[in-house]
Each structure stands twice: as structure tokens, then as C-alpha cells.
N, C-alpha and C positions, 0 to 999 in steps of 0.2 A: 512493600505493600502495607497499607494502614490496618487498623483494627476493623473499619467497617468494611473493607474488602475481604477479610477473613471471616467475618461474622455472618456476611449476606454473600452466597456465591454466585449471584446475578448482579446486573446493574439494573437499578431502578430508574427507568427512562421517565422522560417528561411526557407528558400526554400530547398526543397528535391532534390537530384539529382536523384532520380530514378522513383518516381510517378508522372504523370501529375497531377492527382487527388490532390497530396500534394501541386503542384504549385498552383493550384486553391484556395486551403485552405490558402495560403499565400497572393496572391492578393485581393481576395474578401474583407476581413476586411479593408485593405488599402484603397480600392475603397470605401467602404461603410463609414468607420469612418476618411475619408482623413481630414475634416475640424476640428474635434476634435484633430487628431495626430498633427495637424500643430498648434493649440492651446497650446497644451502641450509643443512642442517646443518653442513657443514664450515664454511661462512662464519661461522654463529652460533658454533661451537667457538671459532673463530680471533678473534672481534670482542671487542676489549678494552671495548667500550662496553655489550656484554650484562651481566647480573649474573652473579656466581660461579653461582648456581641455575640460571639458564637455559643458560648454557654447559654445566655439568655433565649437565642433564637432554638436551641436545642431543647430547651425547657419548654417553651412554648410549643413547638413541634410535639413534643413528649405527650404532653396533656391533652393537645387537640386529637391525637391519635388514641388516646385513651377515653375518648369522648363516646358514650352511648350512641349518638347517632352516626358518628364516623364508624364505629365498629358495625353497626348494623347495616349501614350503607355498603360498607367495604366487602361484606359476604353477599349481600343482594347483588351488587354490581358485578361481582366476580361471577356469579352464576348466570347472571344475564348476558354478560359480555362473551362468556364462553360459548353461549347458544348462538348468539349473533354471529360470532366468528366462523361457527361450524355451517351456518347457514349461508354466509358469504362465500365461502370455499365451495360449497356444493353449487352454488348458483354461477360459479366460474366454469364449472364443467360443461362443455359444449353440449353434451348428451343431455344432461338435466335442462339447461337452457332451452333447447329444442323441445323436450317433453312440456315443458310449462308454458313457454312462450312462442313456441313455433307457428302458430296460426296468427300470432300479433305482429311477429316480425317480418313476415311476407304479405 
């Protein structure tokens, strides 16, 4: 297991194009483990055993993640996506769907 896997106990997933809940699953670990992710990127940048391309990519990502807009939107989207995910889960409940949409569905 590499340093990245030890530093961040979750897999940072690629965003899904279809499900909002999948987007929440992407944003939440980045928000929760941002400090650890940045530390791994710093290690990669300073590691002479990494290729020049890998070190350059890690450095670009590191500075992008420290950008004010990224940090602001990360916190905002985390809160919004958590709420969207909760609503979607409630809407899957047949009882709630019947209460909200019963007259529309019949």
C-alpha cells in the first residue's frame, strides 16, 4: 500500500454524470481529507523518485486545490450535495412519494 492510501482512508472517486448522490460521494472525502491529500501531493512534489511529469501534475493540482475559489466551492458543494442526497433518499421512500405525489400519479 502506498503513502496515498495510508494518508487518506477512502478512495477519492471520479464524479458521476448521472447521480447527484455520486457527486456527494466525490466531494465529501475531498472536503474531509483535504489536509491529508495536500500532504500526499507535497510528498509527491518533493520525491525525486517520481517522474518529472508526475511531480509537475502533483504541483499543479496542489496549487489548484489551495485556490480560494476551489476551497470556497468545496465547502459550499459539500453542504449542498449532502442535502440533495438526503432529499433523494427520502423521495425513494414509497410512503413519502405517495404523500407528495399521490394525486399526481393516479
